[in-house]
C-alpha positions in Angstrom: 23.3 -40.2 -62.4 21.1 -42.4 -60.6 22.9 -45.4 -61.1 26.3 -44.5 -60.1 26.8 -45.7 -56.8 27.7 -43.7 -54.0 30.9 -44.6 -52.8 31.0 -46.2 -49.2 33.2 -45.8 -46.5 34.1 -48.3 -44.0 32.5 -47.6 -40.9 34.7 -46.4 -38.0 36.2 -48.4 -35.6 36.6 -48.0 -32.2 40.3 -48.3 -31.6 40.6 -46.4 -28.9 40.0 -48.6 -26.4 41.8 -51.7 -27.9 45.0 -49.3 -28.8 44.8 -48.1 -24.7 44.6 -52.1 -24.4 47.6 -53.4 -25.9 49.8 -50.3 -26.1 52.1 -52.7 -23.9 52.2 -56.2 -24.4 55.6 -56.6 -22.9 54.5 -55.0 -19.9 51.1 -57.3 -20.1 53.3 -60.3 -20.3 55.7 -59.9 -17.7 53.0 -59.2 -15.4 51.4 -62.6 -16.2 54.0 -64.4 -16.1 56.0 -63.4 -13.2 55.3 -65.0 -10.0 53.7 -63.4 -7.1 56.2 -61.8 -4.6 56.2 -63.3 -1.2 57.1 -61.6 2.0 60.3 -63.5 3.8 58.0 -64.0 6.6 55.6 -65.7 4.7 57.6 -68.2 3.3 59.3 -68.9 6.8 55.6 -69.5 8.3 55.1 -71.9 5.5 58.2 -74.2 6.5 57.8 -77.3 8.9 58.9 -76.8 12.4 62.3 -78.9 12.8 61.5 -82.2 15.1 61.7 -81.5 18.7 64.7 -83.8 20.0 65.4 -84.0 24.2 68.4 -83.4 25.1 68.7 -86.7 27.1 68.0 -88.7 24.4 71.5 -88.5 22.8 73.6 -89.2 26.3 75.1 -92.5 25.9 74.3 -95.6 28.0 77.7 -95.8 29.9 77.2 -92.3 31.1 74.0 -92.6 31.9 75.4 -96.0 34.2 78.3 -94.1 35.6 75.9 -91.2 37.0 73.1 -93.2 38.2 75.6 -95.5 40.2 77.4 -92.4 41.8 74.5 -91.5 43.4 74.0 -94.6 45.2 77.1 -93.0 47.3 75.5 -90.1 49.1 72.6 -92.5 49.8 73.6 -95.5 51.8 76.1 -92.6 53.6 72.8 -91.0 54.5 70.9 -93.9 55.1 71.9 -93.2 58.9 69.9 -89.9 59.0 66.8 -92.3 59.0 67.1 -94.3 62.1 64.4 -92.7 64.0 61.8 -92.8 61.1 62.8 -96.5 60.5 61.5 -97.2 63.9 58.3 -95.4 63.7 57.4 -96.6 60.1 59.8 -100.0 59.4 57.1 -101.5 57.3 56.7 -98.8 54.6 60.5 -98.0 54.5 61.3 -101.6 54.6 59.3 -101.8 51.0 61.5 -98.8 49.7 64.6 -100.3 50.7 64.2 -103.8 49.8 65.2 -103.7 46.4 68.4 -102.0 47.7 69.4 -104.6 50.3 71.8 -107.1 48.4 74.1 -103.6 47.1 73.7 -102.2 50.7 74.6 -105.2 52.1 77.6 -105.7 49.8 78.8 -101.8 50.1 78.7 -102.6 54.0 80.6 -105.7 53.9 83.5 -103.9 52.0 85.8 -102.1 54.8 86.5 -98.6 54.4 83.7 -98.5 51.8 83.1 -95.1 52.3 86.8 -94.1 51.5 86.9 -96.3 48.4 83.7 -94.9 46.9 85.2 -91.0 47.5 88.5 -92.1 45.9 86.8 -94.2 43.0 84.6 -91.3 41.9 86.7 -88.6 42.6 89.9 -90.2 40.7 88.7 -92.4 38.6 85.6 -90.0 37.4 85.9 -86.7 38.3 89.6 -86.3 37.6 89.6 -88.9 34.6 89.8 -86.4 31.3 88.6 -89.8 29.2 85.2 -89.4 30.8 82.2 -87.4 29.1 81.8 -84.0 31.2 77.9 -85.4 31.9 79.4 -88.3 34.4 82.1 -86.1 35.6 79.6 -83.9 36.8 77.4 -86.3 38.1 80.2 -88.0 39.9 81.1 -84.5 41.2 78.1 -83.3 42.6 77.2 -87.1 44.7 80.6 -86.3 46.3 79.5 -82.8 47.2 76.7 -83.8 48.3 78.0 -86.4 50.7 80.5 -84.3 51.9 77.5 -82.1 53.3 75.6 -85.4 54.5 78.9 -85.6 57.3 78.7 -81.9 58.6 75.7 -82.5 60.6 77.4 -85.6 62.2 80.4 -83.3 63.1 78.2 -80.7 64.5 76.2 -83.6 66.9 79.7 -85.0 68.2 80.8 -81.4 68.7 77.6 -80.5 71.0 76.9 -84.2 72.2 72.9 -83.5 73.2 71.7 -86.1 75.1 69.2 -88.4 74.5 66.5 -86.6 76.2 65.0 -83.3 76.8 65.1 -80.6 74.2 68.5 -81.7 72.7 67.2 -85.0 71.9 64.0 -83.7 70.0 66.4 -81.7 68.1 68.7 -84.7 67.0 65.8 -86.8 65.8 63.9 -83.9 63.9 66.9 -82.9 62.3 67.8 -86.1 61.3 64.3 -87.1 59.9 64.5 -84.4 57.9 67.9 -84.9 56.2 67.0 -88.7 56.0 64.1 -87.3 53.8 66.1 -84.6 51.7 68.5 -87.3 51.1 65.7 -90.2 50.0 64.3 -86.8 47.8 68.0 -86.2 46.2 68.3 -89.9 45.6 65.1 -90.3 43.4 65.8 -86.9 41.8 68.8 -87.5 40.6 69.2 -91.3 40.1 65.6 -90.7 38.2 67.2 -88.2 35.6 70.6 -89.7 35.3 69.0 -93.1 33.8 66.7 -90.8 31.2 70.4 -89.1 30.4 69.3 -85.7 31.5 71.4 -83.4 33.9 70.1 -83.0 37.7 71.3 -80.2 39.4 70.6 -80.0 42.6 70.6 -76.1 44.3 73.8 -75.1 45.7 75.4 -78.4 45.0 75.2 -78.4 41.5 76.7 -75.0 41.6 79.8 -76.1 43.6 80.0 -79.2 41.6 80.2 -76.9 38.3 83.0 -74.9 39.5 85.3 -77.8 39.5 84.9 -77.8 35.5 
C-alpha cells in the first residue's frame, strides 16, 4: 500500500481570464483590421487648397489692347481742362505727356477725330457681338466718360463767365479738378486694362454695364 502511487490530478488551470479574452475572435479581428473612421471635415482639412489663379491672367491680349486703347479717347479730349495747370507746372506735366505726344499729335491731326473715335468705339466695338464682353464694357465706359466730359464745357458756354473775378476763379478751379480726375481715371483704367482686370469707375461703370 505504501508503494501505490497516489492519483495526481492536474493543477487547476485559470481559464477564466483567457476565455474572456478570446470569446469573440471575429470581433477582435474586425477591430484590428478596420481603418479608423475619420470625420469628413478632417479629410477635407488635409486636402491641399486649390491653386489661386487671378482672373485677369485669362484675358486675351487683343482684348487688353482694345480696352487700353479705348481710354485714350476720353484722356485726349480731357486734356483741354488742364490748360491752367499746364501754365503753372509746364515741366512736370510735360514729362507726363511726353510719351503720348506722338499719338496725341496724330489724333489731333485727323479731322473730326473725336467724332471718328466715338463711332469706332461705339459701332465697331460696343455694338459688335464678335468682340468679347470685356472689351465692349471698357469701350462703353470710355464712351460714357467722354460724354460726361462734354457737360462742363456746355455749362461754361451757357453761363459764359468772364476770365476775371469770381467767375474766372471758379472756371480755373473746376477745370483743374476735372483734369486731375481725368488723369487719375486714365491711370486707373489704362493700368487695369493692360493687366486684364476690369476697371469699374463709380457711376460711369454702372451706366456702361446697363448697356449689356
